[in-house]
C-alpha angles and dihedrals in degrees: 000000000000121000106262094210096081088053094049095091089052090050092049090048090049092048091051094046095058090060099047096089126053094196108101098221092051091045091056091050091051089053097054092041091051092047092051092049094048094051098031088236118167092211130038131171140170112219107197121213094215110019093174095061093072097028091249121129133188126015130300116230136185121244113284112205092194092064132051117259118257115254120265112265116249119260114269140163089238123081110277115263118208118242118261110266129203121257118268113272122260095271133126107286137206112210121189123174122229116217123202115187095340094311130100109252093183147297124283105217124195128183141167103041105197100223102037140295123344114271133215087255090058090052092049092050092048092048090054089048091047091054091053090043090057090055092046092049091050091051091047090051091052091048093048091048091050091049091050092049091050092051094048093045091050089047092051091049091050091050092050092050092048094048094049091050091080105268120166119255093258093048091048093056091047090051091055093046095046096047094045092050092055095045093049093043086231130160091235141009111213134183118204125190131190118266127218093253094055101266132106127246131200104242100167132028133179114194139153088243133043107305093199095107091051101049109085096028109139132209099217123225111271095041110142092232095047097078091057093047095048088046090058096248123143116242123205119195127192095200121008093193095060103027107113091214091066115083107163122119093241097052093101090068097062141064127183113019144176122209109193129184119243094212132153130168092357091304119121110215095176143284130291111214122193111185124178125210120275110281092022120141116273121253115262124229090253092052091050092051094047093046091050091052090047091053091051092050092046091051090051090049091050091053092047091047090051091049091047091051090050091050091050092050090048091050091051091048093049091048092050091047089052091051090049091052091048091050092049097043098042115016101037094044093049092047090048092050091049090051091051091053092049092049090051091050090047092055092049092052095051119114097021133113129308093269091052089046089058089050089048091053092047090050089051092054090047091053091050091050092050091050090051090048091051090052091049092050092048089051090051090049090053092049091050091053093058117099107265099239103023126103110248115255100180119084094242090054092051092052091049090050091054090048091050091051091051090047090060089059098038095046093234136062117260115231116244130203130182125196121193133002097315094169094055102037104042115087118209098254092051092044091052093051091046092053090050090052090047092053091051093048093048091047090052091048092051090055095054122092123243097022111155100151134040124182123194120195126183113188121181093176096066111105122218119250089262091055098255119136111263148162124243126201116194123185115185127183130174095228125142102239104089140069105201148012127244143147123247117251129221131047097278106046152293142180147199140189126231140198093238088050138300126290123189117190126191123187133185137164115257 
């Protein structure tokens, strides 16, 4: 037996080297390299008892000068996986277990000692190294767990900040899927939501490739995994492609996967799925725990963002309703009172001299303008009272929507005036035909040159030529295309163009 004292510096150096790196993969490599150097072994490997626990597969070996080095693995978003290495040759071996917290982490295997068989001294040195290696591996595990927790906590905070910044519902789901995919080093981040027939559908997908063939995939009712998902239970899958519970048409593309409930306050918003590519490393227990916590936090953020959006919409609606009341209570009443005074003055000035006749005519025009202004303000009040993001269902709202659409093309907003109880007197078939005629008239106006003003009038008090009650739509623009002004004849429409502009009139019985 050799004297161990000359090898003591090498042992101390080896013991110190295994604790120089807190990253687990690097620590394991230091261990096998140090063991090979201490014993002058040509081959060294660390055979782990539970490779999946730490997300590490295969064995770690020291460099072997007699054999070419394995190629560098391709770049990937997933953690690098070492290449598969051949088994150690049929040579005398030295096997020493490594314990971490009273459990066997793995076996340190050495073979091919250059100057003969392994000695008791070699075994003693390796056992000392294995003891220090167990401590270093425990520290590396703690460090790796802390790093993972920090990343997931930062990711959850970033998602919460993004969701509460006012994103739309679709953007919010994409934010959750994208951030979770990166944190989990997954091939895809997928959001599924329940369907009306009891299944679940992929509504959002974040992938490195085009996600178009993933969005819309449905887990049909009756799927073995569906009951767990709809019940808000997490599902962990070792291999999506071969698991009999998975039935979707894209399952063959993926390997290990986590399917986590997005649930808050007893309400299931959907499921967050994080599949890795086929052959990818399995998820560790720590990763499963952190991803589950992330999904719970993301679901809570989604609910808060939805509530915040609803509060903001309500605040806008309440503010618009207040403005509408102020306009009605102050502006309209004052305009109406001013119009009454002008009408009274106009009647007093009637039947007098020419000068007074001019004043009478001016007063008449002022009264007409005031009446038009009152109608415009009432129309604005009605528009303000509509829910901010809802499609209008009342006839007035539909007319205003058509006018707003035309305004985007014209570059200015057409004026709109309603006469009579349009909501109560217009039946649905007539209203539909009137809206069609309005669209055609506005389209024609937008195509004419020199249009700077468009006036829309809907009058349900205008009788038809035969005396029946009817509705009249008039669309006037000041374009340059016409040479006259006329009203359309017949019960279903008509139109004409004029030199002072173009007027299209549509009439129909009520």
